C-alpha positions in Angstrom: -3.6 -3.7 -17.0 -6.2 -7.1 -17.0 -7.7 -7.0 -14.0 -10.5 -4.7 -12.7 -12.4 -5.1 -9.3 -15.1 -2.6 -9.0 -16.7 -2.1 -5.2 -20.7 -1.2 -5.3 -21.3 -1.7 -1.5 -21.4 1.2 1.2 -18.5 1.0 3.0 -15.9 -0.5 0.0 -12.7 0.9 -1.0 -10.4 1.8 -3.9 -8.1 -0.4 -6.2 -5.6 1.5 -5.8 -6.9 5.1 -6.9 -8.8 7.7 -6.1 -11.5 10.5 -7.1 -11.3 14.0 -7.9 -13.2 15.4 -5.7 -14.4 19.2 -4.6 -11.5 20.9 -4.7 -9.2 18.7 -5.8 -9.4 18.9 -9.7 -7.7 22.7 -9.1 -4.5 20.6 -8.0 -1.5 21.2 -10.6 1.9 19.1 -9.8 4.7 20.1 -12.5 6.1 17.5 -11.1 5.5 14.6 -8.6 3.6 16.3 -5.5 6.2 16.2 -2.0 5.1 14.2 0.7 3.9 15.3 3.9 5.8 14.7 7.5 4.6 11.5 7.6 4.0 11.3 11.4 0.9 13.1 10.6 -0.9 11.0 8.9 0.4 7.4 10.0 2.0 6.3 12.8 5.1 4.4 11.9 4.2 1.6 14.0 1.4 0.6 12.0 3.8 0.3 9.0 5.9 -1.7 11.2 3.4 -4.1 12.5 2.4 -4.6 8.6 5.4 -5.4 7.1 6.6 -7.7 10.0 3.0 -9.4 9.7 3.4 -10.0 5.6 6.6 -12.0 6.3 4.4 -14.1 8.7 1.8 -14.5 5.7 4.5 -15.6 3.3 6.5 -17.9 5.5 4.4 -20.6 4.3 4.4 -19.9 0.7 8.0 -20.6 1.0 8.4 -23.5 3.2 9.1 -26.1 0.0 9.1 -25.6 -3.9 5.2 -27.1 -4.1 4.2 -24.7 -1.6 5.5 -21.4 -3.2 4.2 -23.0 -7.3 0.6 -23.3 -5.3 1.1 -19.6 -3.9 3.0 -17.8 -6.4 0.9 -15.0 -6.9 0.1 -14.5 -4.1 3.6 -14.6 -2.4 4.8 -12.0 -5.5 1.3 -9.8 -4.2 2.5 -9.6 -1.3 5.9 -9.2 -1.3 4.9 -6.1 -3.4 2.9 -4.7 -0.4 6.7 -5.2 1.6 8.4 -2.8 -1.1 5.8 -0.6 -1.0 5.7 -0.6 3.2 9.2 -0.3 3.3 9.7 2.7 1.3 6.9 5.1 3.0 9.0 3.8 6.5 12.2 4.3 5.4 10.9 7.6 5.0 9.4 8.6 8.0 10.2 11.2 10.5 9.5 8.2 13.1 11.9 5.9 14.0 11.1 1.9 14.1 12.9 -1.3 14.0 12.5 -1.9 10.0 13.4 2.1 9.2 16.5 1.9 9.4 17.1 -1.3 6.9 14.4 0.3 5.2 16.4 0.3 1.8 17.8 -3.3 2.4 14.5 -4.5 2.8 12.9 -3.0 -0.2 15.5 -4.4 -2.4 15.5 -7.8 -1.4 11.5 -7.5 -1.1 11.4 -6.7 -4.9 13.8 -9.5 -5.9 11.4 -11.9 -4.4 8.5 -9.8 -6.1 10.3 -10.8 -9.5 11.4 -14.3 -8.7 10.9 -17.0 -11.8 11.5 -19.9 -9.3 11.7 -21.5 -6.1 15.2 -21.0 -6.3 15.8 -17.4 -7.6 12.6 -17.0 -4.2 14.7 -18.6 -1.4 18.1 -16.4 -2.5 15.7 -13.1 -2.0 13.6 -14.6 0.9 17.2 -15.3 2.6 17.8 -11.4 1.8 14.5 -10.0 2.9 14.8 -12.1 6.5 18.5 -10.9 6.8 17.5 -7.3 5.7 14.9 -7.5 8.4 17.3 -8.5 11.4 19.6 -5.3 10.7 19.6 -3.1 13.2 22.1 -0.8 11.5 20.7 3.1 10.2 20.7 3.2 6.2 20.1 6.4 3.7 16.1 6.7 3.2 14.5 5.2 -0.1 14.3 7.4 -3.1 10.5 8.5 -4.2 10.3 6.4 -7.0 8.2 3.4 -9.0 9.6 0.3 -7.2 6.6 -1.8 -6.7 4.3 -3.4 -9.0 1.0 -1.1 -9.4 -0.9 -4.8 -10.9 0.3 -6.2 -8.2 -0.4 -3.5 -5.1 -4.3 -3.5 -6.7 -5.1 -6.9 -6.3 -3.4 -6.7 -2.5 -5.8 -3.4 -2.3 -8.8 -5.9 -2.9 -7.9 -7.7 -0.1 -7.0 -5.1 2.6 -10.1 -3.4 1.6 -12.5 -6.5 2.2 -10.9 -6.8 5.5 -11.4 -3.5 6.4 -15.1 -3.7 5.4 -15.2 -7.3 7.6 -13.9 -5.1 10.5 -17.4 -2.2 10.0 -19.7 -5.1 11.7 -17.2 -5.5 15.0 -15.1 -1.7 14.8 -14.7 -2.4 18.7 -12.6 -5.5 18.2 -11.1 -4.9 15.2 -9.7 -1.4 15.7 -6.2 -2.1 15.7 -6.4 -4.4 12.4 -8.0 -1.8 10.7 -5.2 1.0 11.9 -2.8 -1.5 10.2 -5.4 -2.0 7.1 -5.0 1.6 7.0 -1.8 2.2 7.1 -0.9 -0.1 4.4 -3.5 1.3 1.7 -1.4 4.7 2.7 1.7 3.2 1.7 -0.1 2.3 -1.5 -1.0 5.5 -2.3 1.8 6.7 -1.8 3.6 4.1 -4.5 1.3 5.0 -6.8 2.0 8.6 -6.9 5.7 7.7 -9.0 3.7 5.0 -11.0 2.2 6.8 -14.0 2.5 4.3 -16.7 -1.7 4.5 -16.7 -1.8 8.3 -18.0 -1.5 7.9 -22.1 -1.7 11.8 -21.8 1.4 13.8 -20.0 -1.4 16.5 -19.4 -3.9 14.3 -17.1 -0.5 14.0 -15.3 -1.9 16.3 -12.3 -4.7 14.2 -11.7 -3.0 11.3 -11.2 -1.4 12.8 -8.7 -4.2 14.7 -7.0 -5.8 11.0 -7.2 -3.0 9.0 -6.0 -2.5 12.2 -2.9 -6.8 11.5 -2.5 -6.4 8.3 -1.6 -3.5 8.9 0.6 -5.3 11.4 2.6 -8.7 8.7 2.7 -6.5 6.4 4.0 -4.6 8.7 6.8 -8.1 9.7 7.5 -8.9 5.9 8.3 -5.9 5.9 10.6 -6.9 8.5 12.7 -10.7 7.0 13.4 -9.1 3.5 13.6 -6.9 5.1 16.2 -9.8 7.2 17.9 -12.8 4.3 18.4 -14.3 6.7 15.8 -17.0 4.5 14.3 -18.8 7.1 12.2 -15.5 8.5 11.1 -14.3 5.0 10.2 -17.3 4.3 8.4 -17.6 7.8 6.2 -13.5 7.3 5.4 -14.5 3.6 4.0 -17.3 5.7 1.7 -14.6 7.9 0.4 -12.0 4.9 -0.6 -15.1 3.4 -2.5 -16.5 6.3 -4.6 -12.5 6.8 -5.4 -12.3 3.7 -7.2 -15.0 4.1 -9.5 -14.5 7.3 -10.2 -10.5 6.6 -11.1 -11.5 4.3 -13.2 -13.9 6.7 -15.1 -10.4 8.7 -15.8 -8.1 6.7 -16.3 -9.7 3.3 -17.7 -7.4 1.7 -15.2 -8.3 -2.3 -15.1 
C-alpha cells in the first residue's frame, strides 16, 4: 500500500491491523478463524445505525457531478465501509432492518466503491438505496474478501480521530463511540479475509491473530461505551493504538 498513518498519542487507534500480544502468538490457524456469535461482541443495532449514517454522509457527494468529482475519494472510502458493515450485519444473530438485504447492500455498495464515473456511481447509488429499502430476508453473505483494505484503512484513521476526540467528552458521546467501535469491529472482521499483505504463507497465522485481536479490542470499546466505563474505554483505545505500530513492524503495511 502507498499510505501509512501512525498514531503515537496516548489514546490512538489502529490502521486496520493489530498487534501480537501476550498469548496471541501461540494461536495457529490453518484457515481463517470462525467468527464468534456476533451478539456477544457487538450489538447489531450499532452496526445498523452505522450503515444508515454512512448513507446520510454520502448523499451530498451524489447530489450532482461536481459534488461527485470533488468528493470521489471520500465516497469510495465510505462505500467500502458500508460493504464491511453489511457483511458483518448479514452474519449477525440479531435481527435489524439492514440484516435481511445485507447481500444486496454489499453488492451495491461495492459497485459504488468501484465506480469510475458519475454515471456508474448513480446506478450503484440507486441500487444501494433500493437494497436498503428491502424488507425481505436474504441469505447471509460469505465471510470472504469484499471491501478494499486500503480504503478501510483510511476510514479507520477518521473513525479513530473521532473516538479520540470523544475521550474528552465521554459522557456526552457514548452512543457515538459505540457506533465507532462497531465500525472498527466490522473492519477488523473484514481484514481477516484480505490477506494480500501476507507475503510469506507461514505468517498467515499471525495475520489472523492480529485481525482477531483488533476485533476483540473493538468489542471491548463497544462494551465500555455502552457501560459508560470511561477508564475501560481509554484502556481499550490504548490497546488499539499499540496494535497499529506492532502490525507495521510485522507486515510493513503502508
